[in-house]
PDBQT receptor file of N, H, CA, C and O in Angstrom, charges set to zero:
ATOM      1  N   MET A   1      14.084  -4.892  54.034  1.00  0.00    +0.000 N 
ATOM      2  CA  MET A   1      13.159  -4.357  53.179  1.00  0.00    +0.000 C 
ATOM      3  C   MET A   1      11.912  -3.954  53.955  1.00  0.00    +0.000 C 
ATOM      4  O   MET A   1      11.537  -4.628  54.915  1.00  0.00    +0.000 OA
ATOM      5  N   SER A   2      11.277  -2.885  53.558  1.00  0.00    +0.000 N 
ATOM      6  H   SER A   2      11.581  -2.338  52.778  1.00  0.00    +0.000 HD
ATOM      7  CA  SER A   2      10.080  -2.393  54.332  1.00  0.00    +0.000 C 
ATOM      8  C   SER A   2       8.838  -2.945  53.664  1.00  0.00    +0.000 C 
ATOM      9  O   SER A   2       8.871  -3.510  52.571  1.00  0.00    +0.000 OA
ATOM     10  N   GLN A   3       7.707  -2.743  54.403  1.00  0.00    +0.000 N 
ATOM     11  H   GLN A   3       7.680  -2.284  55.291  1.00  0.00    +0.000 HD
ATOM     12  CA  GLN A   3       6.479  -3.181  53.844  1.00  0.00    +0.000 C 
ATOM     13  C   GLN A   3       6.010  -2.479  52.629  1.00  0.00    +0.000 C 
ATOM     14  O   GLN A   3       5.294  -3.030  51.793  1.00  0.00    +0.000 OA
ATOM     15  N   GLU A   4       6.434  -1.223  52.538  1.00  0.00    +0.000 N 
ATOM     16  H   GLU A   4       7.016  -0.776  53.218  1.00  0.00    +0.000 HD
ATOM     17  CA  GLU A   4       6.159  -0.467  51.345  1.00  0.00    +0.000 C 
ATOM     18  C   GLU A   4       6.911  -1.024  50.095  1.00  0.00    +0.000 C 
ATOM     19  O   GLU A   4       6.408  -1.029  48.971  1.00  0.00    +0.000 OA
ATOM     20  N   ASP A   5       8.107  -1.472  50.375  1.00  0.00    +0.000 N 
ATOM     21  H   ASP A   5       8.516  -1.467  51.288  1.00  0.00    +0.000 HD
ATOM     22  CA  ASP A   5       8.905  -2.063  49.240  1.00  0.00    +0.000 C 
ATOM     23  C   ASP A   5       8.270  -3.468  48.875  1.00  0.00    +0.000 C 
ATOM     24  O   ASP A   5       8.229  -3.835  47.701  1.00  0.00    +0.000 OA
ATOM     25  N   TRP A   6       7.800  -4.208  49.858  1.00  0.00    +0.000 N 
ATOM     26  H   TRP A   6       7.833  -3.910  50.812  1.00  0.00    +0.000 HD
ATOM     27  CA  TRP A   6       7.074  -5.499  49.586  1.00  0.00    +0.000 C 
ATOM     28  C   TRP A   6       5.851  -5.207  48.749  1.00  0.00    +0.000 C 
ATOM     29  O   TRP A   6       5.632  -5.849  47.721  1.00  0.00    +0.000 OA
ATOM     30  N   GLU A   7       5.008  -4.192  49.200  1.00  0.00    +0.000 N 
ATOM     31  H   GLU A   7       5.186  -3.671  50.035  1.00  0.00    +0.000 HD
ATOM     32  CA  GLU A   7       3.847  -3.857  48.471  1.00  0.00    +0.000 C 
ATOM     33  C   GLU A   7       4.198  -3.478  47.040  1.00  0.00    +0.000 C 
ATOM     34  O   GLU A   7       3.513  -3.911  46.114  1.00  0.00    +0.000 OA
ATOM     35  N   PHE A   8       5.198  -2.717  46.837  1.00  0.00    +0.000 N 
ATOM     36  H   PHE A   8       5.755  -2.365  47.589  1.00  0.00    +0.000 HD
ATOM     37  CA  PHE A   8       5.607  -2.291  45.441  1.00  0.00    +0.000 C 
ATOM     38  C   PHE A   8       6.049  -3.566  44.624  1.00  0.00    +0.000 C 
ATOM     39  O   PHE A   8       5.683  -3.690  43.455  1.00  0.00    +0.000 OA
ATOM     40  N   LYS A   9       6.771  -4.433  45.192  1.00  0.00    +0.000 N 
ATOM     41  H   LYS A   9       7.068  -4.332  46.141  1.00  0.00    +0.000 HD
ATOM     42  CA  LYS A   9       7.155  -5.681  44.513  1.00  0.00    +0.000 C 
ATOM     43  C   LYS A   9       6.015  -6.563  44.192  1.00  0.00    +0.000 C 
ATOM     44  O   LYS A   9       5.919  -7.078  43.079  1.00  0.00    +0.000 OA
ATOM     45  N   LEU A  10       5.161  -6.751  45.117  1.00  0.00    +0.000 N 
ATOM     46  H   LEU A  10       5.239  -6.332  46.021  1.00  0.00    +0.000 HD
ATOM     47  CA  LEU A  10       3.902  -7.671  44.900  1.00  0.00    +0.000 C 
ATOM     48  C   LEU A  10       3.084  -7.009  43.844  1.00  0.00    +0.000 C 
ATOM     49  O   LEU A  10       2.586  -7.713  42.966  1.00  0.00    +0.000 OA
ATOM     50  N   ASN A  11       2.912  -5.790  43.849  1.00  0.00    +0.000 N 
ATOM     51  H   ASN A  11       3.317  -5.218  44.563  1.00  0.00    +0.000 HD
ATOM     52  CA  ASN A  11       2.011  -5.137  42.831  1.00  0.00    +0.000 C 
ATOM     53  C   ASN A  11       2.746  -5.219  41.479  1.00  0.00    +0.000 C 
ATOM     54  O   ASN A  11       2.070  -5.371  40.461  1.00  0.00    +0.000 OA
ATOM     55  N   ALA A  12       4.091  -5.128  41.404  1.00  0.00    +0.000 N 
ATOM     56  H   ALA A  12       4.641  -5.005  42.230  1.00  0.00    +0.000 HD
ATOM     57  CA  ALA A  12       4.724  -5.271  40.142  1.00  0.00    +0.000 C 
ATOM     58  C   ALA A  12       4.658  -6.714  39.579  1.00  0.00    +0.000 C 
ATOM     59  O   ALA A  12       4.590  -6.943  38.371  1.00  0.00    +0.000 OA
ATOM     60  N   LEU A  13       4.682  -7.671  40.540  1.00  0.00    +0.000 N 
ATOM     61  H   LEU A  13       4.738  -7.484  41.521  1.00  0.00    +0.000 HD
ATOM     62  CA  LEU A  13       4.510  -9.036  40.148  1.00  0.00    +0.000 C 
ATOM     63  C   LEU A  13       3.098  -9.246  39.520  1.00  0.00    +0.000 C 
ATOM     64  O   LEU A  13       2.933  -9.871  38.472  1.00  0.00    +0.000 OA
ATOM     65  N   GLN A  14       2.114  -8.686  40.228  1.00  0.00    +0.000 N 
ATOM     66  H   GLN A  14       2.249  -8.179  41.079  1.00  0.00    +0.000 HD
ATOM     67  CA  GLN A  14       0.725  -8.875  39.811  1.00  0.00    +0.000 C 
ATOM     68  C   GLN A  14       0.536  -8.266  38.404  1.00  0.00    +0.000 C 
ATOM     69  O   GLN A  14      -0.103  -8.848  37.527  1.00  0.00    +0.000 OA
ATOM     70  N   ASN A  15       1.139  -7.030  38.232  1.00  0.00    +0.000 N 
ATOM     71  H   ASN A  15       1.658  -6.558  38.944  1.00  0.00    +0.000 HD
ATOM     72  CA  ASN A  15       0.902  -6.348  36.914  1.00  0.00    +0.000 C 
ATOM     73  C   ASN A  15       1.796  -6.871  35.864  1.00  0.00    +0.000 C 
ATOM     74  O   ASN A  15       1.676  -6.401  34.732  1.00  0.00    +0.000 OA
ATOM     75  N   GLY A  16       2.683  -7.790  36.097  1.00  0.00    +0.000 N 
ATOM     76  H   GLY A  16       2.780  -8.172  37.017  1.00  0.00    +0.000 HD
ATOM     77  CA  GLY A  16       3.569  -8.328  35.074  1.00  0.00    +0.000 C 
ATOM     78  C   GLY A  16       4.830  -7.531  34.802  1.00  0.00    +0.000 C 
ATOM     79  O   GLY A  16       5.550  -7.817  33.845  1.00  0.00    +0.000 OA
ATOM     80  N   GLU A  17       5.112  -6.510  35.650  1.00  0.00    +0.000 N 
ATOM     81  H   GLU A  17       4.528  -6.277  36.427  1.00  0.00    +0.000 HD
ATOM     82  CA  GLU A  17       6.231  -5.730  35.542  1.00  0.00    +0.000 C 
ATOM     83  C   GLU A  17       7.501  -6.476  35.987  1.00  0.00    +0.000 C 
ATOM     84  O   GLU A  17       8.608  -6.230  35.510  1.00  0.00    +0.000 OA
ATOM     85  N   LEU A  18       7.262  -7.431  36.959  1.00  0.00    +0.000 N 
ATOM     86  H   LEU A  18       6.362  -7.631  37.347  1.00  0.00    +0.000 HD
ATOM     87  CA  LEU A  18       8.428  -8.306  37.364  1.00  0.00    +0.000 C 
ATOM     88  C   LEU A  18       7.912  -9.788  37.119  1.00  0.00    +0.000 C 
ATOM     89  O   LEU A  18       6.728 -10.112  37.216  1.00  0.00    +0.000 OA
ATOM     90  N   LYS A  19       8.881 -10.586  36.811  1.00  0.00    +0.000 N 
ATOM     91  H   LYS A  19       9.843 -10.323  36.733  1.00  0.00    +0.000 HD
ATOM     92  CA  LYS A  19       8.646 -12.001  36.598  1.00  0.00    +0.000 C 
ATOM     93  C   LYS A  19       8.746 -12.794  37.895  1.00  0.00    +0.000 C 
ATOM     94  O   LYS A  19       8.000 -13.757  38.073  1.00  0.00    +0.000 OA
ATOM     95  N   GLU A  20       9.681 -12.406  38.848  1.00  0.00    +0.000 N 
ATOM     96  H   GLU A  20      10.287 -11.624  38.703  1.00  0.00    +0.000 HD
ATOM     97  CA  GLU A  20       9.780 -13.024  40.059  1.00  0.00    +0.000 C 
ATOM     98  C   GLU A  20      10.356 -12.056  41.119  1.00  0.00    +0.000 C 
ATOM     99  O   GLU A  20      10.856 -10.981  40.787  1.00  0.00    +0.000 OA
ATOM    100  N   PHE A  21      10.272 -12.459  42.378  1.00  0.00    +0.000 N 
ATOM    101  H   PHE A  21       9.866 -13.332  42.648  1.00  0.00    +0.000 HD
ATOM    102  CA  PHE A  21      10.668 -11.599  43.453  1.00  0.00    +0.000 C 
ATOM    103  C   PHE A  21      11.276 -12.556  44.509  1.00  0.00    +0.000 C 
ATOM    104  O   PHE A  21      10.653 -13.546  44.891  1.00  0.00    +0.000 OA
ATOM    105  N   GLN A  22      12.457 -12.249  44.952  1.00  0.00    +0.000 N 
ATOM    106  H   GLN A  22      12.963 -11.444  44.642  1.00  0.00    +0.000 HD
ATOM    107  CA  GLN A  22      13.133 -13.110  45.920  1.00  0.00    +0.000 C 
ATOM    108  C   GLN A  22      13.064 -12.525  47.315  1.00  0.00    +0.000 C 
ATOM    109  O   GLN A  22      13.339 -11.339  47.499  1.00  0.00    +0.000 OA
ATOM    110  N   VAL A  23      12.713 -13.310  48.280  1.00  0.00    +0.000 N 
ATOM    111  H   VAL A  23      12.490 -14.273  48.131  1.00  0.00    +0.000 HD
ATOM    112  CA  VAL A  23      12.689 -12.913  49.748  1.00  0.00    +0.000 C 
ATOM    113  C   VAL A  23      13.754 -13.657  50.392  1.00  0.00    +0.000 C 
ATOM    114  O   VAL A  23      13.882 -14.872  50.242  1.00  0.00    +0.000 OA
ATOM    115  N   LEU A  24      14.583 -12.883  51.169  1.00  0.00    +0.000 N 
ATOM    116  H   LEU A  24      14.479 -11.895  51.290  1.00  0.00    +0.000 HD
ATOM    117  CA  LEU A  24      15.635 -13.500  51.884  1.00  0.00    +0.000 C 
ATOM    118  C   LEU A  24      15.165 -14.297  53.126  1.00  0.00    +0.000 C 
ATOM    119  O   LEU A  24      14.141 -14.001  53.742  1.00  0.00    +0.000 OA
ATOM    120  N   LYS A  25      15.910 -15.242  53.427  1.00  0.00    +0.000 N 
ATOM    121  H   LYS A  25      16.741 -15.483  52.926  1.00  0.00    +0.000 HD
ATOM    122  CA  LYS A  25      15.687 -16.054  54.559  1.00  0.00    +0.000 C 
ATOM    123  C   LYS A  25      15.303 -15.340  55.850  1.00  0.00    +0.000 C 
ATOM    124  O   LYS A  25      14.366 -15.686  56.570  1.00  0.00    +0.000 OA
ATOM    125  N   GLU A  26      16.103 -14.329  56.068  1.00  0.00    +0.000 N 
ATOM    126  H   GLU A  26      16.864 -14.048  55.483  1.00  0.00    +0.000 HD
ATOM    127  CA  GLU A  26      15.958 -13.488  57.257  1.00  0.00    +0.000 C 
ATOM    128  C   GLU A  26      14.531 -12.719  57.376  1.00  0.00    +0.000 C 
ATOM    129  O   GLU A  26      13.983 -12.461  58.448  1.00  0.00    +0.000 OA
ATOM    130  N   GLU A  27      14.057 -12.420  56.172  1.00  0.00    +0.000 N 
ATOM    131  H   GLU A  27      14.502 -12.629  55.302  1.00  0.00    +0.000 HD
ATOM    132  CA  GLU A  27      12.861 -11.633  56.083  1.00  0.00    +0.000 C 
ATOM    133  C   GLU A  27      11.588 -12.491  55.922  1.00  0.00    +0.000 C 
ATOM    134  O   GLU A  27      10.468 -11.991  56.023  1.00  0.00    +0.000 OA
ATOM    135  N   PHE A  28      11.788 -13.739  55.679  1.00  0.00    +0.000 N 
ATOM    136  H   PHE A  28      12.698 -14.145  55.597  1.00  0.00    +0.000 HD
ATOM    137  CA  PHE A  28      10.601 -14.676  55.269  1.00  0.00    +0.000 C 
ATOM    138  C   PHE A  28       9.428 -14.564  56.226  1.00  0.00    +0.000 C 
ATOM    139  O   PHE A  28       8.318 -14.265  55.785  1.00  0.00    +0.000 OA
ATOM    140  N   LEU A  29       9.611 -14.770  57.399  1.00  0.00    +0.000 N 
ATOM    141  H   LEU A  29      10.513 -15.013  57.756  1.00  0.00    +0.000 HD
ATOM    142  CA  LEU A  29       8.521 -14.823  58.395  1.00  0.00    +0.000 C 
ATOM    143  C   LEU A  29       7.780 -13.536  58.446  1.00  0.00    +0.000 C 
ATOM    144  O   LEU A  29       6.552 -13.618  58.456  1.00  0.00    +0.000 OA
ATOM    145  N   ALA A  30       8.305 -12.415  58.477  1.00  0.00    +0.000 N 
ATOM    146  H   ALA A  30       9.303 -12.348  58.469  1.00  0.00    +0.000 HD
ATOM    147  CA  ALA A  30       7.748 -11.093  58.462  1.00  0.00    +0.000 C 
ATOM    148  C   ALA A  30       7.063 -10.944  57.057  1.00  0.00    +0.000 C 
ATOM    149  O   ALA A  30       5.899 -10.542  57.033  1.00  0.00    +0.000 OA
ATOM    150  N   PHE A  31       7.636 -11.208  56.017  1.00  0.00    +0.000 N 
ATOM    151  H   PHE A  31       8.581 -11.535  56.036  1.00  0.00    +0.000 HD
ATOM    152  CA  PHE A  31       7.108 -11.150  54.706  1.00  0.00    +0.000 C 
ATOM    153  C   PHE A  31       5.832 -12.023  54.600  1.00  0.00    +0.000 C 
ATOM    154  O   PHE A  31       4.828 -11.521  54.094  1.00  0.00    +0.000 OA
ATOM    155  N   ARG A  32       5.814 -13.226  55.021  1.00  0.00    +0.000 N 
ATOM    156  H   ARG A  32       6.629 -13.634  55.432  1.00  0.00    +0.000 HD
ATOM    157  CA  ARG A  32       4.732 -14.125  54.899  1.00  0.00    +0.000 C 
ATOM    158  C   ARG A  32       3.585 -13.617  55.679  1.00  0.00    +0.000 C 
ATOM    159  O   ARG A  32       2.449 -13.740  55.220  1.00  0.00    +0.000 OA
ATOM    160  N   GLU A  33       3.802 -13.025  56.884  1.00  0.00    +0.000 N 
ATOM    161  H   GLU A  33       4.724 -12.925  57.258  1.00  0.00    +0.000 HD
ATOM    162  CA  GLU A  33       2.691 -12.505  57.693  1.00  0.00    +0.000 C 
ATOM    163  C   GLU A  33       2.146 -11.304  56.865  1.00  0.00    +0.000 C 
ATOM    164  O   GLU A  33       0.924 -11.154  56.853  1.00  0.00    +0.000 OA
ATOM    165  N   PHE A  34       2.884 -10.485  56.213  1.00  0.00    +0.000 N 
ATOM    166  H   PHE A  34       3.877 -10.607  56.223  1.00  0.00    +0.000 HD
ATOM    167  CA  PHE A  34       2.389  -9.421  55.376  1.00  0.00    +0.000 C 
ATOM    168  C   PHE A  34       1.685  -9.907  54.179  1.00  0.00    +0.000 C 
ATOM    169  O   PHE A  34       0.695  -9.289  53.788  1.00  0.00    +0.000 OA
ATOM    170  N   LEU A  35       2.101 -10.958  53.558  1.00  0.00    +0.000 N 
ATOM    171  H   LEU A  35       2.906 -11.460  53.876  1.00  0.00    +0.000 HD
ATOM    172  CA  LEU A  35       1.543 -11.513  52.335  1.00  0.00    +0.000 C 
ATOM    173  C   LEU A  35       0.126 -12.128  52.496  1.00  0.00    +0.000 C 
ATOM    174  O   LEU A  35      -0.770 -11.963  51.667  1.00  0.00    +0.000 OA
ATOM    175  N   VAL A  36       0.006 -12.850  53.632  1.00  0.00    +0.000 N 
ATOM    176  H   VAL A  36       0.733 -12.984  54.305  1.00  0.00    +0.000 HD
ATOM    177  CA  VAL A  36      -1.312 -13.487  53.895  1.00  0.00    +0.000 C 
ATOM    178  C   VAL A  36      -2.450 -12.548  54.175  1.00  0.00    +0.000 C 
ATOM    179  O   VAL A  36      -3.618 -12.935  54.205  1.00  0.00    +0.000 OA
ATOM    180  N   LYS A  37      -2.062 -11.234  54.390  1.00  0.00    +0.000 N 
ATOM    181  H   LYS A  37      -1.113 -10.919  54.365  1.00  0.00    +0.000 HD
ATOM    182  CA  LYS A  37      -3.202 -10.308  54.686  1.00  0.00    +0.000 C 
ATOM    183  C   LYS A  37      -3.756  -9.780  53.343  1.00  0.00    +0.000 C 
ATOM    184  O   LYS A  37      -4.823  -9.167  53.338  1.00  0.00    +0.000 OA
ATOM    185  N   ARG A  38      -3.095  -9.990  52.258  1.00  0.00    +0.000 N 
ATOM    186  H   ARG A  38      -2.228 -10.488  52.262  1.00  0.00    +0.000 HD
ATOM    187  CA  ARG A  38      -3.601  -9.579  50.980  1.00  0.00    +0.000 C 
ATOM    188  C   ARG A  38      -4.782 -10.468  50.516  1.00  0.00    +0.000 C 
ATOM    189  O   ARG A  38      -4.795 -11.677  50.751  1.00  0.00    +0.000 OA
ATOM    190  N   SER A  39      -5.755  -9.843  49.862  1.00  0.00    +0.000 N 
ATOM    191  H   SER A  39      -5.744  -8.862  49.671  1.00  0.00    +0.000 HD
ATOM    192  CA  SER A  39      -6.919 -10.630  49.472  1.00  0.00    +0.000 C 
ATOM    193  C   SER A  39      -6.526 -11.560  48.300  1.00  0.00    +0.000 C 
ATOM    194  O   SER A  39      -7.216 -12.555  48.082  1.00  0.00    +0.000 OA
ATOM    195  N   ASP A  40      -5.464 -11.284  47.549  1.00  0.00    +0.000 N 
ATOM    196  H   ASP A  40      -4.903 -10.475  47.726  1.00  0.00    +0.000 HD
ATOM    197  CA  ASP A  40      -4.998 -12.107  46.388  1.00  0.00    +0.000 C 
ATOM    198  C   ASP A  40      -3.834 -12.959  46.773  1.00  0.00    +0.000 C 
ATOM    199  O   ASP A  40      -3.096 -13.365  45.876  1.00  0.00    +0.000 OA
ATOM    200  N   PHE A  41      -3.601 -13.264  47.991  1.00  0.00    +0.000 N 
ATOM    201  H   PHE A  41      -4.201 -12.934  48.720  1.00  0.00    +0.000 HD
ATOM    202  CA  PHE A  41      -2.377 -14.014  48.369  1.00  0.00    +0.000 C 
ATOM    203  C   PHE A  41      -2.185 -15.326  47.812  1.00  0.00    +0.000 C 
ATOM    204  O   PHE A  41      -1.056 -15.797  47.675  1.00  0.00    +0.000 OA
ATOM    205  N   LYS A  42      -3.373 -16.020  47.440  1.00  0.00    +0.000 N 
ATOM    206  H   LYS A  42      -4.290 -15.637  47.551  1.00  0.00    +0.000 HD
ATOM    207  CA  LYS A  42      -3.270 -17.368  46.850  1.00  0.00    +0.000 C 
ATOM    208  C   LYS A  42      -2.775 -17.329  45.419  1.00  0.00    +0.000 C 
ATOM    209  O   LYS A  42      -2.525 -18.382  44.833  1.00  0.00    +0.000 OA
ATOM    210  N   HIS A  43      -2.629 -16.176  44.851  1.00  0.00    +0.000 N 
ATOM    211  H   HIS A  43      -2.832 -15.321  45.328  1.00  0.00    +0.000 HD
ATOM    212  CA  HIS A  43      -2.112 -16.102  43.469  1.00  0.00    +0.000 C 
ATOM    213  C   HIS A  43      -0.575 -16.045  43.471  1.00  0.00    +0.000 C 
ATOM    214  O   HIS A  43       0.077 -16.191  42.437  1.00  0.00    +0.000 OA
ATOM    215  N   PHE A  44      -0.029 -15.827  44.669  1.00  0.00    +0.000 N 
ATOM    216  H   PHE A  44      -0.558 -15.709  45.509  1.00  0.00    +0.000 HD
ATOM    217  CA  PHE A  44       1.433 -15.787  44.780  1.00  0.00    +0.000 C 
ATOM    218  C   PHE A  44       2.039 -17.136  45.165  1.00  0.00    +0.000 C 
ATOM    219  O   PHE A  44       1.697 -17.689  46.210  1.00  0.00    +0.000 OA
ATOM    220  N   GLN A  45       2.893 -17.646  44.370  1.00  0.00    +0.000 N 
ATOM    221  H   GLN A  45       3.171 -17.196  43.521  1.00  0.00    +0.000 HD
ATOM    222  CA  GLN A  45       3.516 -18.961  44.554  1.00  0.00    +0.000 C 
ATOM    223  C   GLN A  45       4.905 -18.878  44.906  1.00  0.00    +0.000 C 
ATOM    224  O   GLN A  45       5.698 -18.362  44.119  1.00  0.00    +0.000 OA
ATOM    225  N   GLY A  46       5.293 -19.362  46.072  1.00  0.00    +0.000 N 
ATOM    226  H   GLY A  46       4.648 -19.781  46.711  1.00  0.00    +0.000 HD
ATOM    227  CA  GLY A  46       6.642 -19.354  46.531  1.00  0.00    +0.000 C 
ATOM    228  C   GLY A  46       7.349 -20.678  46.318  1.00  0.00    +0.000 C 
ATOM    229  O   GLY A  46       6.805 -21.764  46.519  1.00  0.00    +0.000 OA
ATOM    230  N   THR A  47       8.595 -20.521  45.898  1.00  0.00    +0.000 N 
ATOM    231  H   THR A  47       9.037 -19.639  45.735  1.00  0.00    +0.000 HD
ATOM    232  CA  THR A  47       9.532 -21.770  45.740  1.00  0.00    +0.000 C 
ATOM    233  C   THR A  47      10.696 -21.577  46.581  1.00  0.00    +0.000 C 
ATOM    234  O   THR A  47      11.452 -20.624  46.389  1.00  0.00    +0.000 OA
ATOM    235  N   ALA A  48      10.900 -22.490  47.571  1.00  0.00    +0.000 N 
ATOM    236  H   ALA A  48      10.286 -23.264  47.727  1.00  0.00    +0.000 HD
ATOM    237  CA  ALA A  48      12.096 -22.403  48.468  1.00  0.00    +0.000 C 
ATOM    238  C   ALA A  48      13.413 -22.778  47.624  1.00  0.00    +0.000 C 
ATOM    239  O   ALA A  48      13.466 -23.722  46.835  1.00  0.00    +0.000 OA
ATOM    240  N   GLN A  49      14.372 -21.974  47.885  1.00  0.00    +0.000 N 
ATOM    241  H   GLN A  49      14.329 -21.208  48.526  1.00  0.00    +0.000 HD
ATOM    242  CA  GLN A  49      15.788 -22.167  47.302  1.00  0.00    +0.000 C 
ATOM    243  C   GLN A  49      16.657 -22.705  48.365  1.00  0.00    +0.000 C 
ATOM    244  O   GLN A  49      16.397 -22.582  49.562  1.00  0.00    +0.000 OA
ATOM    245  N   ARG A  50      17.725 -23.324  47.881  1.00  0.00    +0.000 N 
ATOM    246  H   ARG A  50      17.936 -23.425  46.909  1.00  0.00    +0.000 HD
ATOM    247  CA  ARG A  50      18.729 -23.839  48.784  1.00  0.00    +0.000 C 
ATOM    248  C   ARG A  50      19.254 -22.539  49.567  1.00  0.00    +0.000 C 
ATOM    249  O   ARG A  50      19.498 -21.485  48.980  1.00  0.00    +0.000 OA
ATOM    250  N   GLY A  51      19.387 -22.697  50.797  1.00  0.00    +0.000 N 
ATOM    251  H   GLY A  51      19.188 -23.553  51.274  1.00  0.00    +0.000 HD
ATOM    252  CA  GLY A  51      19.854 -21.662  51.651  1.00  0.00    +0.000 C 
ATOM    253  C   GLY A  51      18.788 -20.926  52.398  1.00  0.00    +0.000 C 
ATOM    254  O   GLY A  51      19.074 -20.144  53.305  1.00  0.00    +0.000 OA
ATOM    255  N   GLY A  52      17.510 -21.179  52.008  1.00  0.00    +0.000 N 
ATOM    256  H   GLY A  52      17.277 -21.813  51.271  1.00  0.00    +0.000 HD
ATOM    257  CA  GLY A  52      16.434 -20.601  52.761  1.00  0.00    +0.000 C 
ATOM    258  C   GLY A  52      15.712 -19.464  52.111  1.00  0.00    +0.000 C 
ATOM    259  O   GLY A  52      14.649 -19.065  52.586  1.00  0.00    +0.000 OA
ATOM    260  N   ASN A  53      16.242 -18.925  51.046  1.00  0.00    +0.000 N 
ATOM    261  H   ASN A  53      17.106 -19.249  50.660  1.00  0.00    +0.000 HD
ATOM    262  CA  ASN A  53      15.536 -17.804  50.418  1.00  0.00    +0.000 C 
ATOM    263  C   ASN A  53      14.307 -18.373  49.604  1.00  0.00    +0.000 C 
ATOM    264  O   ASN A  53      14.317 -19.558  49.269  1.00  0.00    +0.000 OA
ATOM    265  N   VAL A  54      13.354 -17.629  49.314  1.00  0.00    +0.000 N 
ATOM    266  H   VAL A  54      13.346 -16.667  49.587  1.00  0.00    +0.000 HD
ATOM    267  CA  VAL A  54      12.090 -18.068  48.622  1.00  0.00    +0.000 C 
ATOM    268  C   VAL A  54      11.919 -17.055  47.445  1.00  0.00    +0.000 C 
ATOM    269  O   VAL A  54      12.084 -15.842  47.578  1.00  0.00    +0.000 OA
ATOM    270  N   THR A  55      11.579 -17.660  46.308  1.00  0.00    +0.000 N 
ATOM    271  H   THR A  55      11.445 -18.645  46.200  1.00  0.00    +0.000 HD
ATOM    272  CA  THR A  55      11.348 -16.948  45.089  1.00  0.00    +0.000 C 
ATOM    273  C   THR A  55       9.796 -17.057  44.771  1.00  0.00    +0.000 C 
ATOM    274  O   THR A  55       9.220 -18.136  44.630  1.00  0.00    +0.000 OA
ATOM    275  N   TYR A  56       9.197 -15.828  44.677  1.00  0.00    +0.000 N 
ATOM    276  H   TYR A  56       9.666 -14.952  44.791  1.00  0.00    +0.000 HD
ATOM    277  CA  TYR A  56       7.800 -15.820  44.402  1.00  0.00    +0.000 C 
ATOM    278  C   TYR A  56       7.514 -15.398  42.971  1.00  0.00    +0.000 C 
ATOM    279  O   TYR A  56       8.217 -14.573  42.388  1.00  0.00    +0.000 OA
ATOM    280  N   ILE A  57       6.487 -15.975  42.438  1.00  0.00    +0.000 N 
ATOM    281  H   ILE A  57       5.915 -16.646  42.912  1.00  0.00    +0.000 HD
ATOM    282  CA  ILE A  57       5.935 -15.617  41.143  1.00  0.00    +0.000 C 
ATOM    283  C   ILE A  57       4.390 -15.397  41.319  1.00  0.00    +0.000 C 
ATOM    284  O   ILE A  57       3.814 -15.877  42.296  1.00  0.00    +0.000 OA
ATOM    285  N   TYR A  58       3.733 -14.678  40.380  1.00  0.00    +0.000 N 
ATOM    286  H   TYR A  58       4.201 -14.288  39.586  1.00  0.00    +0.000 HD
ATOM    287  CA  TYR A  58       2.388 -14.371  40.404  1.00  0.00    +0.000 C 
ATOM    288  C   TYR A  58       1.660 -15.314  39.327  1.00  0.00    +0.000 C 
ATOM    289  O   TYR A  58       2.049 -15.361  38.160  1.00  0.00    +0.000 OA
ATOM    290  N   SER A  59       0.646 -16.010  39.775  1.00  0.00    +0.000 N 
ATOM    291  H   SER A  59       0.330 -15.972  40.723  1.00  0.00    +0.000 HD
ATOM    292  CA  SER A  59      -0.172 -16.864  38.858  1.00  0.00    +0.000 C 
ATOM    293  C   SER A  59      -1.610 -16.326  38.674  1.00  0.00    +0.000 C 
ATOM    294  O   SER A  59      -2.251 -15.925  39.645  1.00  0.00    +0.000 OA
ATOM    295  N   ASP A  60      -2.106 -16.321  37.429  1.00  0.00    +0.000 N 
ATOM    296  H   ASP A  60      -1.585 -16.647  36.640  1.00  0.00    +0.000 HD
ATOM    297  CA  ASP A  60      -3.444 -15.844  37.202  1.00  0.00    +0.000 C 
ATOM    298  C   ASP A  60      -4.521 -16.799  37.904  1.00  0.00    +0.000 C 
ATOM    299  O   ASP A  60      -5.647 -16.397  38.199  1.00  0.00    +0.000 OA
ATOM    300  N   THR A  61      -4.098 -18.022  38.130  1.00  0.00    +0.000 N 
ATOM    301  H   THR A  61      -3.184 -18.349  37.891  1.00  0.00    +0.000 HD
ATOM    302  CA  THR A  61      -4.994 -19.006  38.707  1.00  0.00    +0.000 C 
ATOM    303  C   THR A  61      -4.532 -19.173  40.175  1.00  0.00    +0.000 C 
ATOM    304  O   THR A  61      -3.381 -19.520  40.441  1.00  0.00    +0.000 OA
ATOM    305  N   PRO A  62      -5.422 -18.926  41.074  1.00  0.00    +0.000 N 
ATOM    306  CA  PRO A  62      -5.045 -19.084  42.520  1.00  0.00    +0.000 C 
ATOM    307  C   PRO A  62      -4.861 -20.578  42.860  1.00  0.00    +0.000 C 
ATOM    308  O   PRO A  62      -5.454 -21.470  42.252  1.00  0.00    +0.000 OA
ATOM    309  N   ARG A  63      -4.014 -20.784  43.855  1.00  0.00    +0.000 N 
ATOM    310  H   ARG A  63      -3.532 -20.059  44.349  1.00  0.00    +0.000 HD
ATOM    311  CA  ARG A  63      -3.836 -22.202  44.294  1.00  0.00    +0.000 C 
ATOM    312  C   ARG A  63      -5.040 -22.481  45.184  1.00  0.00    +0.000 C 
ATOM    313  O   ARG A  63      -5.708 -21.589  45.706  1.00  0.00    +0.000 OA
ATOM    314  N   SER A  64      -5.253 -23.717  45.311  1.00  0.00    +0.000 N 
ATOM    315  H   SER A  64      -4.710 -24.442  44.887  1.00  0.00    +0.000 HD
ATOM    316  CA  SER A  64      -6.435 -24.178  46.116  1.00  0.00    +0.000 C 
ATOM    317  C   SER A  64      -6.079 -24.278  47.614  1.00  0.00    +0.000 C 
ATOM    318  O   SER A  64      -6.929 -24.641  48.427  1.00  0.00    +0.000 OA
TER     319      SER A  64
């Protein structure tokens, strides 16, 4: 998945168009590097799944 795809998915999460977004294990490190550059990255909460994939949701309240 490209950075443009990630940007689209993260914006859709933020706007409520998507409830969750799954990142594959193979893409996690590159995605995480991309995610932390966003000013609102603390609003995205990832939950690790069995097998190494991570499911992200958007929270109105940023994590500390």
